[in-house]
C-alpha positions as CSV (number, residue, x, y, z in Angstrom):
1,M,114.1,-179.5,96.7
2,S,111.9,-176.5,95.6
3,V,110.0,-176.5,92.3
4,L,110.2,-173.4,90.0
5,S,107.1,-172.7,87.9
6,V,105.7,-169.8,85.8
7,S,102.2,-168.4,85.8
8,T,100.3,-168.0,82.5
9,Y,99.5,-164.5,83.8
10,S,103.1,-163.6,83.1
11,L,102.4,-163.8,79.4
12,R,98.9,-162.3,79.5
13,E,99.8,-159.6,76.9
14,Q,99.9,-162.4,74.2
15,L,97.1,-164.6,75.5
16,G,94.1,-162.4,74.5
17,P,91.7,-159.8,76.0
18,L,90.9,-159.9,79.7
19,S,87.8,-158.5,81.4
20,F,86.9,-158.1,85.0
21,D,83.5,-157.4,86.6
22,F,83.6,-156.4,90.3
23,T,81.8,-154.5,93.0
24,D,83.8,-151.6,94.5
25,A,84.0,-150.5,98.1
26,D,80.9,-148.3,97.6
27,G,78.8,-151.2,96.2
28,N,79.0,-150.1,92.6
29,D,79.2,-152.7,89.8
30,L,82.1,-151.9,87.6
31,H,83.7,-153.4,84.5
32,F,87.4,-153.2,83.6
33,G,88.8,-154.5,80.3
34,L,92.4,-155.1,79.0
35,P,92.5,-155.4,75.2
36,Y,95.5,-157.7,75.0
37,Q,96.4,-159.3,71.7
38,K,96.0,-163.0,71.1
39,L,99.2,-164.4,69.7
40,L,98.9,-167.8,71.5
41,D,96.1,-170.0,72.8
42,L,96.4,-170.9,76.4
43,S,96.7,-174.5,75.3
44,G,100.0,-173.5,73.6
45,F,101.5,-172.3,76.9
46,P,102.6,-175.6,78.6
47,Q,104.9,-176.7,75.7
48,R,106.3,-173.2,75.1
49,A,106.9,-172.6,78.8
50,R,108.9,-175.9,78.9
51,D,110.9,-175.0,75.7
52,E,111.5,-171.3,76.2
53,L,111.4,-170.9,80.0
54,G,113.0,-174.2,81.0
55,V,110.3,-175.2,83.5
56,Q,108.4,-178.4,83.9
57,T,105.7,-176.9,86.1
58,I,103.3,-174.0,85.5
59,E,100.4,-172.2,87.1
60,T,97.3,-170.7,85.5
61,V,94.6,-168.2,86.3
62,A,90.9,-169.1,86.0
63,F,89.7,-165.8,84.6
64,Q,92.0,-166.2,81.5
65,F,89.6,-169.0,80.5
66,G,86.4,-166.9,81.1
67,D,84.1,-169.5,82.6
68,P,84.3,-173.2,83.6
69,D,82.6,-174.4,80.4
70,N,85.2,-172.9,78.0
71,P,86.4,-175.7,75.6
72,E,89.8,-174.2,75.9
73,L,90.1,-175.8,79.3
74,D,89.9,-179.3,77.7
75,K,92.6,-178.2,75.2
76,F,94.7,-176.9,78.0
77,A,94.3,-180.2,79.9
78,A,95.3,-182.2,76.8
79,A,98.3,-179.9,76.3
80,L,99.6,-180.6,79.8
81,V,99.6,-184.3,79.1
82,A,101.2,-184.0,75.7
83,S,104.0,-181.7,77.0
84,G,104.6,-183.6,80.2
85,V,104.3,-180.3,82.1
86,R,102.7,-180.4,85.5
87,L,100.0,-177.9,86.7
88,L,101.1,-176.7,90.2
89,N,98.3,-174.3,91.0
90,C,95.3,-172.5,89.6
91,A,94.3,-169.1,91.0
92,I,90.5,-168.6,91.0
93,D,89.2,-165.1,91.5
94,A,85.5,-165.7,91.2
95,G,83.0,-164.7,93.8
96,D,83.3,-162.9,97.2
97,L,83.4,-165.0,100.3
98,L,83.0,-161.9,102.4
99,E,79.5,-161.4,100.9
100,T,77.0,-161.1,103.7
101,D,74.0,-162.3,101.7
102,A,73.8,-166.0,102.3
103,D,72.2,-166.8,98.9
104,K,74.8,-164.8,96.9
105,R,77.6,-166.4,98.9
106,A,76.3,-169.9,98.3
107,A,76.2,-169.2,94.6
108,D,79.8,-168.0,94.7
109,V,80.8,-171.2,96.6
110,A,79.0,-173.3,94.0
111,L,80.8,-171.5,91.2
112,L,84.2,-172.0,92.9
113,K,83.5,-175.7,93.2
114,R,82.9,-175.9,89.5
115,W,86.3,-174.3,88.9
116,I,87.9,-176.6,91.4
117,D,86.5,-179.6,89.6
118,R,88.0,-178.4,86.3
119,F,91.5,-178.0,87.7
120,V,91.7,-180.9,90.0
121,A,90.9,-183.0,86.9
122,M,94.2,-181.7,85.6
123,D,95.9,-182.9,88.8
124,S,96.6,-179.4,90.1
125,A,98.4,-179.7,93.4
126,F,97.0,-176.4,94.8
127,I,93.8,-174.4,94.2
128,R,94.0,-170.7,95.3
129,V,90.8,-168.8,96.1
130,N,90.4,-165.4,97.7
131,A,89.5,-164.8,101.3
132,G,86.9,-162.4,100.0
133,S,87.2,-160.3,96.9
134,P,90.1,-157.8,97.1
135,L,87.7,-155.0,96.2
136,S,84.7,-156.3,98.2
137,P,82.4,-153.7,99.7
138,H,82.4,-156.0,102.8
139,N,86.1,-155.5,103.6
140,D,86.1,-153.9,107.0
141,G,89.5,-155.3,108.2
142,G,88.0,-156.5,111.5
143,T,87.8,-160.0,112.8
144,P,87.3,-162.5,109.9
145,P,83.6,-163.2,109.9
146,D,82.2,-166.6,110.7
147,H,80.6,-166.9,107.2
148,L,84.0,-166.5,105.5
149,V,85.5,-169.1,107.8
150,E,82.7,-171.5,107.1
151,A,82.9,-171.0,103.3
152,L,86.7,-171.7,103.4
153,V,86.2,-174.8,105.5
154,E,83.7,-176.1,103.0
155,L,85.9,-175.3,100.0
156,G,89.0,-176.7,101.7
157,T,87.2,-180.0,102.5
158,Y,85.9,-180.2,99.0
159,A,89.3,-179.6,97.4
160,A,91.0,-182.1,99.7
161,A,88.4,-184.8,98.9
162,K,89.4,-184.2,95.2
163,G,93.1,-184.5,95.9
164,A,94.1,-180.8,96.0
165,R,95.2,-178.4,98.7
166,L,93.2,-175.1,99.1
167,L,95.2,-171.9,99.5
168,V,94.4,-168.3,100.1
169,E,96.7,-165.4,99.1
170,N,97.6,-162.0,100.3
171,H,95.7,-160.4,97.5
172,G,94.5,-157.0,98.5
173,G,92.1,-155.7,101.0
174,P,92.4,-157.2,104.5
175,S,94.1,-160.3,103.1
176,S,97.3,-158.1,102.6
177,D,97.4,-157.5,106.4
178,P,99.5,-160.3,107.9
179,V,97.6,-160.1,111.2
180,W,94.2,-160.5,109.5
181,M,95.5,-163.2,107.2
182,S,97.0,-165.1,110.1
183,A,93.6,-164.9,111.9
184,V,91.9,-166.4,108.9
185,L,94.3,-169.3,108.7
186,D,94.0,-169.9,112.4
187,A,90.2,-169.8,112.3
188,V,89.9,-172.2,109.3
189,G,92.6,-174.6,110.5
190,R,95.6,-175.9,108.7
191,E,93.7,-179.2,107.9
192,H,91.5,-177.2,105.5
193,L,93.6,-174.2,104.3
194,G,97.1,-173.1,103.5
195,L,98.8,-169.9,102.4
196,L,100.1,-168.7,99.1
197,L,102.5,-165.8,99.9
198,D,102.8,-163.3,97.1
199,L,106.0,-161.2,97.6
200,G,104.5,-158.1,96.1
201,N,100.9,-158.1,97.2
202,F,101.1,-155.7,100.2
203,D,99.2,-152.5,100.5
204,V,102.3,-150.2,100.5
205,L,102.9,-151.3,96.9
206,T,99.5,-152.4,95.6
207,K,97.4,-149.5,96.7
208,P,99.2,-146.7,94.8
209,M,99.4,-149.0,91.7
210,M,95.7,-150.0,91.8
211,G,94.7,-146.4,92.4
212,A,96.5,-145.3,89.3
213,L,95.2,-148.2,87.3
214,L,91.6,-147.8,88.2
215,G,91.7,-144.0,88.2
216,G,93.5,-143.8,84.8
217,G,96.5,-141.9,86.3
218,A,100.2,-142.5,85.9
219,L,101.8,-145.4,87.7
220,P,104.0,-144.4,90.6
221,T,107.8,-144.8,90.2
222,F,109.0,-147.7,92.3
223,D,111.8,-145.7,93.9
224,S,109.2,-143.3,95.3
225,I,107.7,-146.1,97.4
226,A,109.3,-147.1,100.7
227,L,108.9,-150.9,100.8
228,T,110.0,-151.7,104.4
229,P,106.4,-152.7,105.4
230,L,106.4,-155.1,102.4
231,Y,109.5,-157.0,103.6
232,E,108.1,-157.0,107.2
233,G,104.9,-158.6,105.7
234,I,106.9,-161.3,103.9
235,E,108.8,-162.1,107.2
236,A,105.6,-162.3,109.1
237,L,103.8,-164.7,106.7
238,A,106.8,-166.7,105.5
239,P,106.5,-169.4,108.2
240,R,103.0,-170.2,107.0
241,A,103.6,-170.2,103.3
242,E,103.1,-173.4,101.2
243,L,103.6,-171.7,97.9
244,V,105.3,-168.4,97.0
245,H,104.7,-166.0,94.0
246,V,107.9,-164.3,92.9
247,K,106.2,-161.1,91.9
248,V,107.9,-158.8,89.5
249,N,106.3,-155.5,88.3
250,D,108.9,-154.4,85.9
251,V,112.1,-155.5,84.0
252,D,113.8,-152.5,82.4
253,D,116.1,-152.5,79.4
254,S,119.1,-153.2,81.5
255,G,117.5,-156.2,83.1
256,T,116.9,-154.5,86.4
257,I,114.0,-156.1,88.3
258,G,111.5,-154.2,90.4
259,A,109.7,-153.2,92.5
260,V,110.5,-156.0,95.0
261,D,114.2,-156.6,95.7
262,L,114.1,-160.4,95.0
263,E,117.5,-161.0,96.7
264,R,116.3,-159.4,99.9
265,A,112.9,-161.2,99.7
266,L,114.2,-164.6,99.0
267,K,116.8,-164.3,101.8
268,I,113.9,-163.5,104.2
269,L,112.2,-166.7,103.0
270,A,115.3,-168.8,103.4
271,A,115.9,-167.4,106.9
272,Q,112.3,-168.4,107.8
273,G,113.0,-171.9,106.6
274,Y,110.9,-171.8,103.4
275,D,112.0,-174.3,100.8
276,G,108.7,-174.9,99.0
277,P,107.7,-174.1,95.4
278,L,108.2,-170.8,93.8
279,T,106.1,-169.4,90.9
280,V,107.3,-166.5,88.7
281,E,104.4,-164.0,88.2
282,Y,105.5,-161.1,86.0
283,E,103.1,-158.2,85.9
284,G,105.1,-155.7,83.8
285,N,103.9,-154.4,80.4
286,G,105.6,-153.8,77.1
287,G,108.5,-155.4,75.3
288,D,108.8,-159.2,74.9
289,P,107.1,-160.8,77.9
290,W,108.8,-164.2,77.1
291,Q,112.2,-162.7,77.2
292,K,111.5,-160.7,80.4
293,T,109.9,-163.8,82.1
294,R,112.9,-165.9,81.1
295,H,115.2,-163.3,82.7
296,I,113.2,-163.4,85.9
297,V,113.4,-167.2,85.9
298,D,117.1,-167.1,85.5
299,V,117.5,-164.5,88.3
300,T,115.3,-166.5,90.6
301,R,117.4,-169.7,90.0
302,S,120.6,-167.7,90.7
303,L,119.2,-166.4,94.0
304,A,117.5,-169.7,95.0
305,P,119.7,-172.5,93.6
306,T,117.4,-175.2,94.9
307,A,114.5,-173.8,92.7
308,E,115.2,-176.1,89.8
309,A,112.8,-177.3,87.2
310,H,111.2,-180.7,88.0
């Protein structure tokens, strides 16, 4: 039976400011900030998710904690125990495993191991890293380089020794190309690495949205984007998925969910034999994110009846 969880990222608008430092495709160091209000500590999320969203399992995102030494991590770990809520996965976005400089890449691997240590101590079943930064200047979309494969083997071995399963996600750049992602998984080997399939992270949807976000323009309307390539991507990667993000970009006042047609996407997963865990990841803005996330949870349960809280 599948497990249904919710990511802390779904409630980011109430969990405090976020900031991102990254290098763009031209090699420029950039900073991007989101001045979200702080109405709740991350340590308050497990209990509230159980009470308001009806789940016993959650995910979290490392950058919401800032760095591996943040005392909030200890509070979050204690809150998991106190609430009886299980941590299914942590998404770690640090570093760039496509980096060609060996010393920089080694430093990134070391930082990822520090994050892994923090979350395996909380008994997280999965740890998600990126197969290279989505905005890496080293993204050429060609054959996955040996240094990427070696880094993922090292991290997968490290996580497994600690009792967790390492995953990568279709998360922008070449990782959103099912052919490239399959090549990475084949090269690293299933004994070291698995796949987190995000239903919405395909270029046909993410490129126009990221372009508008980083460029300061208006977001595209979802009905202006033909999503056939997205559903083809889901079908191509579903047989390899070990965890799935139920990605929702918007819930309107009538309760309509977009941009991904969840019924269509979940039927594709079922047809491919997927019965693993599902995590709701709401990326919309405005309104009450708890109410909107609860609506997505309810819709997901209605479409995938086996996805019950454990």
